[in-house]
KEZA-713045 format. One line per field, with one value per residue (C-alpha): y, z, x; residue in one letter; chain; residue number from 1. Coordinates in Angstrom, 2 decimals. Example, Ala and Ser with C-alpha at 12.3 -4.5 7.8 and 13.67 -1.06 7.14 Angstrom:
y -4.50,-1.06
z 7.80,7.14
x 12.30,13.67
residu A,S
chaine A,A
num 1,2
// end
This chain:
y 4.87,4.08,4.66,8.08,9.37,8.03,10.00,13.15,12.40,12.04,15.46,16.95,15.28,16.72,20.20,19.61,18.38,21.59,23.74,21.85,22.04,25.81,26.23,24.12,26.18,29.44,28.18,27.21,30.59,32.43,30.38,30.88,34.62,35.09,33.16,35.02,38.40,37.60,35.75,38.69,41.37,42.76,43.82,47.25,48.00,50.69,49.51,49.41,47.31,45.09,44.45,43.65,41.28,39.44,39.21,37.77,35.13,34.24,33.79,31.69,29.47,29.01,28.29,25.60,23.92,24.16,22.96,20.01,18.99,19.32,17.30,14.55,14.42,14.18,11.39,9.47,9.63,6.14,4.89,2.42,0.28,3.24,3.54,-0.21,-0.31,2.66,0.64,-2.34,-4.13,-6.96,-7.85,-11.20,-13.13,-14.32,-17.81,-18.09,-21.57,-20.31,-21.40,-18.20,-15.94,-18.04,-17.74,-13.96,-13.62,-15.77,-13.63,-10.38,-11.60,-12.77,-9.57,-7.50,-9.49,-9.25,-5.47,-4.82,-3.22,-4.19,-6.59,-4.43,-5.09,-7.33,-6.78,-8.36,-6.54,-9.36,-7.58,-6.68,-9.34,-7.45,-7.78,-4.88,-4.03,-1.07,-0.13,2.79,4.50,7.39,5.21,1.50,1.26,2.04,0.56,-1.76,-3.88,-4.78,-7.00,-7.74,-11.09,-11.28,-11.05,-13.92,-16.09,-15.35,-14.91,-17.74,-17.44,-15.91,-13.31,-12.51,-12.09,-9.68,-7.57,-7.52,-6.68,-3.74,-2.50,-2.94,-0.69,2.05,1.16,1.33,4.27,6.71,6.80,5.89,9.13,11.15,9.05,9.50,13.21,13.49,11.92,14.77,17.49,15.97,15.80,19.52,20.55,18.15,19.26,22.25,19.82,18.51,22.04,23.11,20.12,20.94,24.64,23.97,21.51,23.94,26.78,24.79,23.62,27.09,28.64,26.33,27.27,30.94,30.76,29.00,31.78,34.56,35.87,36.61,33.70,34.98,31.60,32.01,33.41,30.43,28.03,29.98,29.90,26.18,25.67,27.70,25.62,22.50,23.88,24.82,21.35,19.76,22.05,20.48,17.00,17.83,19.27,16.24,13.88,15.89,15.85,12.10,11.41,13.75,12.21,8.51,7.46,7.41,5.86,2.86,2.02,2.30,0.07,-2.53,-2.54,-2.83,-5.83,-7.57,-6.70,-8.06,-11.40,-11.73,-12.79,-10.90,-13.50,-12.84,-9.18,-9.39,-12.30,-10.29,-7.39,-9.75,-11.17,-7.63,-7.01,-10.39,-10.72,-8.87,-7.47,-6.05,-3.93,-1.90,-1.39,-1.09,1.08,4.65,5.82,4.38,7.76,9.05,6.22,5.70,6.98,4.39,1.26,-1.43,-1.01,1.57,1.90,2.60,1.44,4.89,8.06,11.37,11.37,7.86,7.51,4.61,4.06,2.02,-1.65,-2.81,-0.35,-1.64,-5.23,-4.32,-2.60,-5.93,-8.18,-6.28,-9.02,-8.76,-8.28,-6.40,-8.67,-11.42,-9.69,-10.27,-13.94,-14.28,-12.51,-15.04,-17.94,-16.79,-15.80,-19.52,-20.67,-17.98,-18.80,-20.11,-19.11,-22.13,-24.57,-22.97,-23.34,-27.03,-27.47,-25.82,-28.07,-25.24,-25.95,-23.97,-22.77,-22.49,-20.33,-18.82,-17.63,-19.27,-21.08,-23.04,-20.25,-20.94,-18.33,-17.40,-18.79,-16.55,-15.90,-15.55,-12.54,-11.07,-8.74,-5.38,-1.93,1.20,1.87,-1.69,-1.42,1.89,0.16,-2.37,0.08,-0.47,-2.69,-6.34,-8.89,-12.49,-13.51,-11.32,-12.89,-16.38,-15.26,-14.16,-17.58,-19.20,-16.96,-18.12,-21.71,-21.21,-19.64,-22.43,-22.66,-22.04,-18.72,-17.77,-18.54,-16.34,-13.50,-13.63,-13.76,-10.39,-11.54,-13.45,-10.89,-8.32,-10.46,-12.01,-8.58,-7.50,-10.80,-10.04,-6.72,-7.98,-7.95,-11.12,-10.03,-11.55,-8.50,-6.07,-8.35,-8.50,-4.72,-4.43,-7.04,-5.15,-1.87,-3.39,-5.10,-1.86,0.35,-2.02,-4.91,-8.22,-10.24,-8.51,-8.64,-12.39,-13.08,-11.04,-12.87,-16.27,-15.22,-14.01,-17.33,-19.13,-16.89,-17.24,-19.40,-17.57,-16.37,-12.65,-12.61,-13.80,-11.33,-8.33,-10.41,-12.01,-8.58,-7.30,-10.35,-9.43,-5.98,-6.82,-8.57,-5.59,-3.16,-5.18,-4.20,-1.08,2.17,2.17,-1.20,0.06,3.14,0.82,-1.23,1.95,2.86,-0.63,-0.53,2.89,1.49,-1.25,1.31,3.51,0.71,0.35,2.26,-1.01,-2.12,-2.82,-0.99,-3.80,-4.27,-0.53,0.00,-2.84,-1.45,2.07,0.88,-0.98,1.98,4.29,1.93,1.63,5.40,5.87,3.30,5.04,8.63,8.81,11.96,13.74,16.78,17.88,18.09,16.25,15.85,19.35,19.37,19.73,17.48,20.44,21.19,17.59,17.00,16.70,14.07,12.21,12.27,10.82,7.92,7.18,7.33,4.87,2.50,2.68,1.11,-1.92,-4.64,-2.06,-0.87,0.21,1.26,3.16,0.73,2.34,5.78,4.50,3.05,6.40,8.31,5.93,6.97,10.65,10.85,9.42,11.69,15.06,14.79,17.21,18.29,16.72,15.52,14.81,11.32,11.87,8.93,10.27,9.55,8.19,5.72,4.70,6.86,9.89,8.78,9.57,13.20,12.32,10.22,13.01,15.15,12.40,11.14,14.67,14.87,15.51,12.36,13.14,13.80,10.71,8.70,9.95,9.17,5.56,5.23,6.59,4.14,1.24,2.56,2.54,-0.90,-2.44,-0.38,-3.58,-4.37,-7.20,-7.49,-10.18,-11.24,-9.29,-6.20,-6.60,-6.83,-3.75,-1.90,-2.99,-1.76,1.63,1.95,1.20,4.03,6.35,5.13,3.62,-0.03,-2.43,-5.97,-9.05,-9.76,-13.49,-13.50,-11.24,-7.84,-7.49,-10.61
z -15.18,-11.49,-9.53,-8.23,-11.66,-12.97,-10.23,-11.36,-14.91,-13.74,-12.06,-15.32,-17.22,-14.71,-15.39,-19.14,-18.72,-16.93,-19.61,-22.46,-20.68,-20.22,-23.93,-24.92,-22.72,-24.17,-27.70,-26.76,-25.11,-28.25,-30.49,-28.21,-27.93,-31.70,-32.25,-29.49,-30.91,-34.30,-32.93,-30.81,-33.18,-30.43,-32.72,-33.21,-29.49,-27.88,-26.40,-22.79,-23.66,-25.91,-23.11,-20.69,-23.16,-23.83,-20.09,-19.47,-22.20,-21.04,-17.42,-18.44,-20.65,-18.01,-15.37,-17.56,-18.28,-14.71,-13.15,-15.54,-14.85,-11.10,-11.09,-13.18,-10.98,-7.84,-9.45,-9.98,-6.31,-5.98,-7.25,-9.97,-9.40,-10.34,-13.72,-14.33,-13.57,-15.87,-18.73,-17.90,-15.67,-13.41,-10.26,-10.33,-7.18,-4.94,-4.83,-8.55,-10.08,-13.66,-14.91,-16.89,-14.00,-11.50,-13.68,-13.85,-10.06,-9.54,-11.90,-10.31,-6.75,-7.56,-9.42,-6.44,-3.99,-6.30,-6.58,-2.87,-3.23,-2.03,-4.25,-6.44,-7.25,-10.31,-13.03,-16.33,-19.18,-20.32,-23.38,-24.88,-27.30,-28.20,-26.31,-23.92,-20.27,-17.97,-14.40,-12.73,-9.35,-7.39,-5.42,-5.24,-2.25,-4.35,-7.63,-9.93,-12.81,-15.58,-18.63,-21.48,-22.03,-25.31,-23.42,-21.14,-24.06,-26.53,-24.35,-22.86,-19.35,-20.37,-22.49,-19.75,-17.31,-19.72,-20.02,-16.24,-15.66,-18.07,-16.08,-12.75,-14.04,-14.25,-10.71,-8.94,-10.88,-10.31,-13.90,-12.76,-10.83,-13.90,-16.04,-13.83,-13.44,-17.23,-17.45,-15.37,-17.40,-20.74,-19.65,-18.89,-22.32,-24.08,-22.06,-24.34,-27.14,-25.13,-24.41,-28.01,-29.37,-27.10,-27.97,-31.69,-31.60,-29.56,-31.94,-35.05,-33.54,-32.21,-35.54,-37.39,-35.08,-35.42,-39.18,-38.91,-36.66,-38.81,-35.79,-37.67,-36.73,-33.25,-32.36,-34.94,-32.43,-30.16,-33.01,-33.94,-30.37,-30.23,-33.49,-32.10,-28.98,-31.13,-33.02,-29.72,-28.42,-31.40,-30.78,-27.31,-28.87,-30.98,-27.94,-25.88,-28.44,-28.45,-24.66,-24.49,-27.10,-25.41,-22.00,-22.81,-25.85,-24.23,-21.06,-23.03,-24.15,-20.53,-19.33,-22.00,-20.85,-17.23,-18.11,-19.52,-16.36,-14.18,-16.00,-17.40,-20.81,-23.88,-25.56,-23.18,-23.82,-27.41,-28.04,-26.65,-28.97,-31.96,-31.20,-31.10,-34.54,-35.99,-34.77,-36.45,-33.14,-32.29,-29.14,-30.13,-27.39,-27.92,-24.87,-25.65,-23.00,-24.84,-25.96,-22.40,-21.18,-24.35,-22.75,-19.94,-22.02,-22.96,-26.66,-28.85,-28.01,-31.64,-34.97,-36.38,-34.60,-35.71,-32.73,-31.50,-27.74,-28.19,-30.34,-33.53,-32.71,-34.92,-33.23,-29.78,-30.86,-32.57,-29.39,-27.62,-30.49,-32.75,-35.42,-35.76,-39.30,-39.44,-42.33,-39.73,-38.56,-41.96,-41.84,-38.34,-39.44,-42.25,-39.93,-37.13,-39.45,-39.93,-36.38,-33.67,-30.88,-27.50,-24.51,-22.47,-25.27,-25.61,-21.86,-22.07,-24.99,-22.92,-19.94,-17.71,-15.11,-15.51,-11.90,-9.19,-8.86,-12.12,-11.33,-12.50,-9.17,-7.76,-5.49,-1.79,0.94,3.07,6.60,9.32,10.86,7.56,7.12,3.64,2.24,1.29,0.11,-0.01,-3.72,-4.61,-2.64,-4.34,-7.71,-6.66,-5.51,-7.73,-9.96,-9.22,-10.97,-11.91,-8.49,-6.79,-8.97,-8.07,-4.43,-4.68,-6.01,-3.15,-0.65,-1.95,-1.72,1.89,3.13,4.16,2.10,5.12,5.76,2.08,2.13,5.20,3.62,0.52,2.46,3.19,6.63,7.83,6.52,9.27,12.34,10.42,9.74,13.37,14.46,12.32,14.10,17.69,19.43,19.95,23.55,25.80,28.07,25.16,23.34,26.43,26.68,23.00,23.38,26.29,24.36,21.30,23.48,25.28,22.19,19.44,21.15,22.76,19.66,17.44,20.15,20.66,16.90,16.58,19.48,18.04,14.73,16.53,18.33,14.98,13.66,16.57,14.55,11.28,9.77,9.78,6.02,5.31,7.48,5.16,2.06,3.87,4.87,1.29,-0.03,2.23,0.72,-2.08,0.42,2.77,-0.01,-0.68,2.74,3.23,4.01,7.53,8.23,6.93,9.13,12.12,11.04,10.75,14.31,15.53,13.88,15.38,18.78,18.42,17.57,20.55,23.02,24.53,24.19,24.29,20.79,18.86,15.73,13.31,14.71,14.74,11.14,9.80,11.67,10.42,6.81,6.79,8.46,5.75,2.97,4.41,4.69,1.09,-0.21,1.64,0.95,-2.17,-2.32,-5.65,-4.87,-7.65,-5.71,-2.50,-2.92,-2.69,0.69,0.83,2.97,4.94,6.03,7.20,9.00,12.43,11.23,9.37,12.42,14.53,12.08,11.90,15.70,16.25,13.60,15.13,18.29,16.39,17.57,19.56,22.44,24.50,24.05,21.45,18.61,18.13,17.81,15.26,13.22,13.44,12.27,9.32,8.18,9.06,6.98,4.00,4.53,5.12,4.79,7.13,8.87,12.23,13.20,16.95,18.09,20.26,20.49,21.35,24.81,23.48,21.16,17.92,18.60,17.83,14.19,14.07,13.20,11.09,8.34,6.61,6.52,5.16,2.62,1.22,0.25,-3.32,-5.21,-5.02,-1.28,-0.68,-2.50,-0.01,2.90,1.75,1.31,4.84,6.21,4.58,5.95,9.50,9.38,7.63,9.06,9.27,5.61,6.46,7.07,8.63,7.23,9.90,9.12,5.40,6.09,8.33,5.52,3.03,5.39,5.82,2.05,1.70,4.13,1.98,-1.22,-2.53,-2.96,-2.35,-3.78,-1.74,-1.53,-1.65,-1.57,-1.66,-2.91,-4.77,-6.92
x 14.67,14.10,10.90,11.86,12.86,9.55,7.79,9.57,8.46,4.85,5.16,6.39,3.55,1.08,2.46,2.23,-1.33,-2.32,-0.69,-2.36,-5.69,-5.32,-4.45,-7.45,-9.75,-8.39,-9.06,-12.61,-13.22,-12.06,-14.37,-17.37,-16.77,-16.51,-19.72,-21.55,-20.51,-22.03,-25.05,-26.16,-24.86,-22.64,-19.81,-21.41,-21.60,-19.44,-16.11,-17.35,-20.39,-18.28,-15.77,-18.58,-20.20,-16.92,-16.24,-19.71,-19.35,-15.84,-16.91,-19.91,-17.74,-15.06,-17.70,-19.31,-15.97,-14.71,-17.96,-18.22,-14.59,-15.12,-18.33,-16.75,-13.65,-15.78,-17.80,-14.56,-13.60,-15.06,-11.70,-10.80,-13.87,-16.06,-14.33,-14.55,-18.27,-18.94,-17.47,-19.67,-17.19,-18.32,-16.32,-14.55,-15.56,-12.75,-14.25,-14.96,-14.75,-14.61,-11.14,-10.54,-11.57,-9.60,-6.52,-7.01,-7.30,-4.21,-2.16,-3.35,-2.70,0.81,1.60,0.41,2.53,5.54,5.02,4.54,1.09,-2.40,-4.26,-6.54,-10.16,-10.47,-13.08,-13.97,-15.75,-18.07,-19.49,-16.11,-14.79,-11.61,-8.32,-7.84,-7.27,-6.74,-5.85,-7.60,-7.57,-6.09,-3.66,-2.78,-5.14,-8.24,-7.01,-8.91,-7.63,-10.07,-9.68,-12.04,-13.71,-11.76,-8.46,-9.48,-10.54,-7.74,-4.64,-2.66,-1.26,2.08,0.30,-2.21,0.69,2.34,-0.81,-1.39,2.28,1.89,-1.09,0.70,3.42,0.79,-0.37,2.98,4.44,1.59,0.33,-3.19,-3.57,-2.66,-5.01,-8.05,-7.34,-7.19,-10.65,-12.08,-10.39,-11.38,-15.01,-14.86,-13.62,-16.00,-19.01,-19.69,-20.47,-23.39,-24.67,-24.17,-26.07,-29.01,-29.04,-28.72,-31.61,-33.71,-32.87,-33.79,-37.07,-37.81,-36.87,-39.26,-42.11,-41.24,-41.38,-44.71,-45.97,-44.41,-42.50,-39.31,-37.04,-36.19,-34.65,-31.85,-29.31,-29.95,-29.23,-26.11,-24.82,-25.54,-23.65,-20.76,-20.67,-20.64,-17.65,-16.00,-16.75,-15.04,-12.09,-12.16,-12.28,-9.23,-7.44,-8.42,-6.93,-3.72,-3.56,-4.19,-1.52,0.95,0.48,0.24,2.31,5.77,4.38,3.14,6.68,7.83,4.98,5.79,9.42,8.31,6.14,9.22,11.13,8.31,8.00,11.54,10.24,9.11,6.93,4.04,3.34,4.62,2.24,-0.68,0.16,0.40,-3.03,-4.43,-2.93,-3.91,-7.50,-10.36,-11.68,-8.26,-8.42,-11.50,-14.08,-17.84,-18.48,-19.61,-17.14,-14.16,-12.82,-12.89,-10.66,-8.61,-5.41,-5.48,-6.12,-3.59,-4.42,-6.15,-9.85,-10.81,-9.46,-8.90,-8.00,-6.54,-4.24,-3.56,-3.18,-0.75,2.35,1.82,1.31,4.17,6.53,5.59,6.23,9.50,10.71,10.21,11.39,13.81,13.66,9.87,8.55,5.19,4.19,3.75,0.57,-1.04,-0.06,-1.50,-4.65,-5.23,-4.43,-6.74,-9.59,-10.27,-9.42,-9.19,-6.74,-7.90,-5.82,-6.90,-6.04,-2.61,-2.09,-2.94,-0.55,2.20,1.40,0.15,-2.53,-5.77,-5.59,-3.00,0.12,1.23,4.72,7.93,8.12,11.00,12.22,11.91,11.60,14.62,14.77,13.37,16.80,18.66,20.93,20.92,23.62,22.17,23.26,21.04,21.63,20.60,17.36,16.53,16.85,14.22,11.56,8.51,10.66,9.93,12.10,11.44,12.81,10.18,7.51,8.72,8.84,5.21,4.23,6.15,4.34,0.96,2.16,3.24,-0.01,-2.40,-5.58,-7.87,-6.11,-6.31,-10.03,-10.50,-8.51,-10.71,-14.00,-15.65,-16.85,-13.79,-11.27,-11.97,-11.15,-8.25,-6.78,-7.17,-5.64,-2.59,-2.21,-2.48,0.89,2.88,3.58,0.87,0.58,0.30,-2.15,-4.39,-4.35,-5.28,-8.00,-9.55,-9.48,-11.17,-13.80,-14.56,-14.80,-15.95,-17.71,-16.88,-17.78,-15.21,-12.54,-13.07,-12.94,-9.74,-8.08,-9.03,-7.51,-4.36,-4.05,-4.29,-1.51,0.92,3.32,2.67,6.00,6.80,7.48,3.92,2.00,2.15,1.26,-1.70,-2.99,-2.64,-4.51,-7.44,-7.87,-10.33,-12.62,-12.48,-13.39,-16.55,-17.89,-20.06,-18.27,-19.73,-18.09,-14.76,-15.02,-15.53,-12.52,-10.44,-11.40,-10.51,-7.07,-6.42,-7.44,-4.82,-2.14,-2.98,-3.80,-0.35,2.88,4.84,3.80,7.00,8.09,7.26,3.74,3.17,4.31,2.17,-0.85,-0.16,0.30,-3.00,-4.70,-3.35,-4.44,-7.93,-8.21,-7.06,-9.52,-12.36,-11.33,-9.13,-7.04,-7.57,-5.43,-3.10,0.15,0.95,4.72,6.13,7.87,11.66,13.81,15.17,11.58,11.11,14.42,12.77,10.27,13.03,15.32,12.48,12.01,15.74,16.14,13.28,14.61,18.08,16.67,15.35,17.72,19.74,17.55,20.57,24.17,26.19,25.39,21.96,23.53,26.03,23.16,21.37,24.43,24.81,21.34,21.76,24.92,23.04,20.04,21.73,25.53,27.27,24.06,25.04,21.55,21.32,20.35,17.28,14.83,11.35,9.98,6.67,8.40,6.72,3.67,5.87,5.66,1.94,2.73,5.79,4.18,2.19,5.33,7.58,5.06,4.78,8.45,9.50,10.58,14.32,14.14,12.01,14.67,17.28,14.98,14.50,18.28,18.79,16.23,18.06,21.37,20.00,18.41,21.43,24.27,26.33,25.60,23.18,19.44,17.28,13.90,11.95,14.05,13.34,9.62,9.85,11.62,8.94,6.23,7.90,8.33,4.61,3.82,5.95,4.20,7.43,6.38,9.25,8.91,9.83,13.54,14.04,17.81,20.86,19.84,23.10,22.60
residu M,N,F,F,E,R,Q,R,Q,V,R,R,L,S,T,R,L,V,L,L,F,V,L,A,V,L,G,I,V,V,V,V,N,I,A,A,L,F,A,F,N,A,T,A,A,D,P,A,Q,L,A,G,F,I,A,M,V,T,V,A,T,L,A,A,I,G,L,A,A,L,V,R,T,L,A,L,R,G,G,G,G,K,V,A,R,E,L,G,G,V,P,V,P,A,N,T,T,D,P,E,L,R,R,L,R,N,V,V,E,E,M,A,L,A,S,G,V,P,V,P,E,V,Y,V,L,P,E,E,T,A,I,N,A,F,A,A,G,W,T,P,S,D,A,A,V,A,V,T,R,G,A,L,Q,R,L,N,R,D,E,L,Q,G,V,I,A,H,E,F,S,H,V,V,N,G,D,M,R,L,N,I,R,L,M,G,L,L,F,G,I,L,F,L,T,V,I,G,R,G,L,A,R,A,G,V,I,G,G,G,R,S,R,G,N,N,S,G,G,S,A,A,P,L,A,L,V,G,L,A,L,L,V,A,G,Y,V,G,V,L,A,G,R,L,I,Q,A,S,V,S,R,Q,R,E,Y,L,A,D,A,S,A,V,Q,Y,T,R,Q,T,Q,G,I,A,G,A,L,K,K,I,G,G,L,S,A,G,S,E,L,K,S,P,K,R,D,E,V,G,H,M,L,F,G,E,A,A,R,T,S,W,F,A,T,H,P,P,L,A,D,R,I,K,A,L,E,P,S,F,D,P,A,Q,L,Q,Q,L,S,R,Q,W,A,A,A,P,P,S,G,R,Q,E,D,I,A,M,G,L,A,P,T,G,P,T,G,P,G,G,S,G,L,P,A,H,G,A,R,I,P,V,A,P,E,D,V,L,G,R,V,A,A,P,T,D,S,A,Y,A,H,A,A,A,I,L,D,R,I,P,D,P,L,L,D,R,A,R,D,R,Q,A,A,V,P,L,L,L,G,L,L,L,S,A,E,P,A,V,R,Q,H,Q,Y,A,A,V,A,Q,R,H,G,Q,E,L,A,D,A,A,R,R,A,A,D,D,L,D,E,F,P,A,E,L,R,L,P,L,A,E,L,A,F,P,A,L,R,E,R,P,D,A,D,L,E,S,L,L,A,A,V,F,T,L,I,Q,A,D,G,E,I,N,V,T,E,Y,C,L,S,R,L,L,L,A,E,L,E,E,S,L,R,P,D,S,R,W,R,T,D,R,R,K,L,T,D,A,R,S,A,A,A,T,L,L,A,I,L,A,Q,V,G,H,P,H,G,P,E,A,E,R,A,F,Q,A,G,A,G,T,L,L,P,G,A,N,L,P,Y,A,P,P,E,N,G,V,L,A,L,E,T,A,W,P,V,L,D,G,L,R,P,A,D,K,E,R,L,V,A,A,T,V,A,V,I,S,H,D,G,M,M,T,V,P,E,I,E,L,L,R,T,I,C,G,L,L,H,C,P,L,P,P,M,A,G,P,V,T,D
chaine A,A,A,A,A,A,A,A,A,A,A,A,A,A,A,A,A,A,A,A,A,A,A,A,A,A,A,A,A,A,A,A,A,A,A,A,A,A,A,A,A,A,A,A,A,A,A,A,A,A,A,A,A,A,A,A,A,A,A,A,A,A,A,A,A,A,A,A,A,A,A,A,A,A,A,A,A,A,A,A,A,A,A,A,A,A,A,A,A,A,A,A,A,A,A,A,A,A,A,A,A,A,A,A,A,A,A,A,A,A,A,A,A,A,A,A,A,A,A,A,A,A,A,A,A,A,A,A,A,A,A,A,A,A,A,A,A,A,A,A,A,A,A,A,A,A,A,A,A,A,A,A,A,A,A,A,A,A,A,A,A,A,A,A,A,A,A,A,A,A,A,A,A,A,A,A,A,A,A,A,A,A,A,A,A,A,A,A,A,A,A,A,A,A,A,A,A,A,A,A,A,A,A,A,A,A,A,A,A,A,A,A,A,A,A,A,A,A,A,A,A,A,A,A,A,A,A,A,A,A,A,A,A,A,A,A,A,A,A,A,A,A,A,A,A,A,A,A,A,A,A,A,A,A,A,A,A,A,A,A,A,A,A,A,A,A,A,A,A,A,A,A,A,A,A,A,A,A,A,A,A,A,A,A,A,A,A,A,A,A,A,A,A,A,A,A,A,A,A,A,A,A,A,A,A,A,A,A,A,A,A,A,A,A,A,A,A,A,A,A,A,A,A,A,A,A,A,A,A,A,A,A,A,A,A,A,A,A,A,A,A,A,A,A,A,A,A,A,A,A,A,A,A,A,A,A,A,A,A,A,A,A,A,A,A,A,A,A,A,A,A,A,A,A,A,A,A,A,A,A,A,A,A,A,A,A,A,A,A,A,A,A,A,A,A,A,A,A,A,A,A,A,A,A,A,A,A,A,A,A,A,A,A,A,A,A,A,A,A,A,A,A,A,A,A,A,A,A,A,A,A,A,A,A,A,A,A,A,A,A,A,A,A,A,A,A,A,A,A,A,A,A,A,A,A,A,A,A,A,A,A,A,A,A,A,A,A,A,A,A,A,A,A,A,A,A,A,A,A,A,A,A,A,A,A,A,A,A,A,A,A,A,A,A,A,A,A,A,A,A,A,A,A,A,A,A,A,A,A,A,A,A,A,A,A,A,A,A,A,A,A,A,A,A,A,A,A,A,A,A,A,A,A,A,A,A,A,A,A,A,A,A,A,A,A,A,A,A,A,A,A,A,A,A,A,A,A,A,A,A,A,A,A,A,A,A,A,A,A,A,A,A,A,A,A,A,A,A,A,A,A,A,A,A,A,A,A,A,A,A,A,A,A,A,A,A,A,A,A,A,A,A,A,A,A,A,A,A,A,A,A,A,A,A,A,A,A,A,A,A,A,A,A,A,A,A,A,A,A,A,A,A,A,A,A,A,A,A,A,A,A,A,A,A,A,A,A
num 1,2,3,4,5,6,7,8,9,10,11,12,13,14,15,16,17,18,19,20,21,22,23,24,25,26,27,28,29,30,31,32,33,34,35,36,37,38,39,40,41,42,43,44,45,46,47,48,49,50,51,52,53,54,55,56,57,58,59,60,61,62,63,64,65,66,67,68,69,70,71,72,73,74,75,76,77,78,79,80,81,82,83,84,85,86,87,88,89,90,91,92,93,94,95,96,97,98,99,100,101,102,103,104,105,106,107,108,109,110,111,112,113,114,115,116,117,118,119,120,121,122,123,124,125,126,127,128,129,130,131,132,133,134,135,136,137,138,139,140,141,142,143,144,145,146,147,148,149,150,151,152,153,154,155,156,157,158,159,160,161,162,163,164,165,166,167,168,169,170,171,172,173,174,175,176,177,178,179,180,181,182,183,184,185,186,187,188,189,190,191,192,193,194,195,196,197,198,199,200,201,202,203,204,205,206,207,208,209,210,211,212,213,214,215,216,217,218,219,220,221,222,223,224,225,226,227,228,229,230,231,232,233,234,235,236,237,238,239,240,241,242,243,244,245,246,247,248,249,250,251,252,253,254,255,256,257,258,259,260,261,262,263,264,265,266,267,268,269,270,271,272,273,274,275,276,277,278,279,280,281,282,283,284,285,286,287,288,289,290,291,292,293,294,295,296,297,298,299,300,301,302,303,304,305,306,307,308,309,310,311,312,313,314,315,316,317,318,319,320,321,322,323,324,325,326,327,328,329,330,331,332,333,334,335,336,337,338,339,340,341,342,343,344,345,346,347,348,349,350,351,352,353,354,355,356,357,358,359,360,361,362,363,364,365,366,367,368,369,370,371,372,373,374,375,376,377,378,379,380,381,382,383,384,385,386,387,388,389,390,391,392,393,394,395,396,397,398,399,400,401,402,403,404,405,406,407,408,409,410,411,412,413,414,415,416,417,418,419,420,421,422,423,424,425,426,427,428,429,430,431,432,433,434,435,436,437,438,439,440,441,442,443,444,445,446,447,448,449,450,451,452,453,454,455,456,457,458,459,460,461,462,463,464,465,466,467,468,469,470,471,472,473,474,475,476,477,478,479,480,481,482,483,484,485,486,487,488,489,490,491,492,493,494,495,496,497,498,499,500,501,502,503,504,505,506,507,508,509,510,511,512,513,514,515,516,517,518,519,520,521,522,523,524,525,526,527,528,529,530,531,532,533,534,535,536,537,538,539,540,541,542,543,544,545,546,547,548,549,550,551,552,553,554,555,556,557,558,559,560,561,562,563,564,565,566,567,568,569,570,571,572,573,574,575,576,577,578,579,580,581,582,583,584,585,586,587,588,589,590,591,592,593,594,595,596,597,598,599,600,601,602,603,604,605,606,607,608,609,610,611,612,613,614,615,616,617,618,619,620,621,622,623,624,625,626,627,628,629,630,631,632,633,634,635,636,637,638,639,640,641,642,643,644,645,646,647
// end
C-alpha cells in the first residue's frame, strides 16, 4: 500500500469514525430519554407534551456531548506537545548529556530526515516504567514523539529504532490527525459519565436530607437522572472502546510493517514487542488519561480490556517473525523476572556507541553535479516510504553537517538567524535587496545576524539545506508564539523582497513558512482534501510551467518539459504552456488549491511534477531537493534519494 492509498484509507476511516460516533450518540440519547421519562413521570403526558419533553432532553443531551467534544478538540489545538504534557511528558533538551536521552534524540532526528518531515518535539514520560510510546499532532509540523522511561531503559538501540519507526509511520501517513480527532470525540461521549456521577451524588445527598426533613424524597428524580446518565456514560465507554478498536487495530499491523521497511530489519520492533510480553510492567501506563489515548499508543495501555485497541501481542510478533512460538514469552518472562534487560548494556555488548549517528551508515552522499536516473512511478513508491538507504543517507547527512551548525540549529536563540540565513538568496544583488527589506521591517540586528549566517553558509551544499532547516524546528517551537509570528513575517518578507528569487530558494522559503504556520495554527478541520484535479488545472499548469523553466529559461526545451508533465497530469487535455509574468510569486495562490486535492489527484500531480523536472529521465541533486521541497508543500513527504531511484 503506497502513501496515497494509505491516505484514501485514512479518509475512509474518518468516515467510519463519524458514523460510529453518530451511532454512539444516538444510543446515549435513547438511554437518557428513557430514564428522563420515568424520572419525571412524563410517560402519562399527552402526545404533544411528550414530544416536547423528548425534544428538550434530546437537545440538551446533544448539546452536552457536542460542547464537550468541541472544547476538548480546541484544547488539543496545541499540537502533539499538548498531549504529551497531559500524560506527564517532559521535553528532551537538545543539548542533553544523558546517554539514554541523547540516543533517543539521535534516533528521532535521523528518522525525521529519512522520512522527509520536520523533526518533531521529543518527550519522555519519566513516571512510566512500562514500555510504550506514541506520536501525536495534527500535522508533521506540530508533531511530538514521546516514549516512556521504561522504553529508554529496557530497549536497545535497534529496538528503540523499531518503536520510533512505528510511530513515524503514524506521523507521515496522517494517522495522528485521526487519533487526535478521536480523542475529542471520545471525550464528548464520555462526558455524560462525569455529569451523571455529580447528579447521582447530589441526588443521594439531597435525598438523605429530604428524608431527614420529612419532605418526601423530592431529590429522587435527580438521583435517577444521574444514574441514567451514568448508564448512558458507560454506553459511551463501550462505544468508545469499539470505535478505538475499529479505527486502530489494522493500522498497528501496517505501522509494524512500515517500521520494518524503515529499518530493514525485523529484530528491532519484534524485540521491543517481546520485551513488552516478557516483562511484568508490559506496556501498561499509570496515567489516568491512558484510556483516552489508548488508540495512539505503541502497545496496549491496560492489561485487560473488553475491546483491545491493538492486535494480540503474539499475533503482531508472528506477523514479523512467522516462526515465533508464543511460548517464548513465558520463557523470557521467567528469565527477566530475575534479571531485567538493560538496553544500554545490550548496546555495549553489540559494540554500539551510546551516542552518535544510529543509522546503518556507510552510504555517502551523491556529488552535487551527479545525475540520477529517475522515473515518476518509482518516486511515487518512495513517498512517505523511506528505505534503509534513506536511513543511511540521513545518518550521512548528520555526519556531513558541521557540529557548530548542528549546535546552532538546536539552539532556540541561534536557530532563527540560521534559518533566515538559509533562505537568503545566493545571488548578491537579490541577497542585498532581501537584507534591506528585513532590516527595514524587522530591525537591523536581525538582518545583520541573518546575513552573517548566510555568509557562513555560502559553501553549504544544496542537499543539506533542507535537512538543516528541519533540524532547527524543535528549537523554533520552543520560542514564544509572538517570536514565531515575527519569524513568519520575516520569512514572508524574504519571499516577497525581490521577484528574481529562484524557484529552489522560493520553494524552500515557502515550505518553511507553511510549516511554521501549521505549528502555530494547527488545522483541525475534518476535510481539507476534497478538491478535484479538474478544478485545479490552472494552479497545476502554473506549477508545471514554472518548473519547466528550471534549467530551461529559454527555448522549446522548457515547453517540451511542460508537455511531459501535462500529459501525465491530464492526458489529452492539451494544457497551454503559459509561464506567469510574475514568476514564482504566481504560486502563492496555487499552493492552497493544490494541497487540497484528493489523494488520487495529488498522486497524479506529484507524478507530473517528476515528469517535468526529469523529462530526460535524469535528475540532478538540486532538482531532487527541489522535488522534495515541493512534495513537502503538498504534504507528501519524500525521503532523501541517495542513488538511482530505480535500484
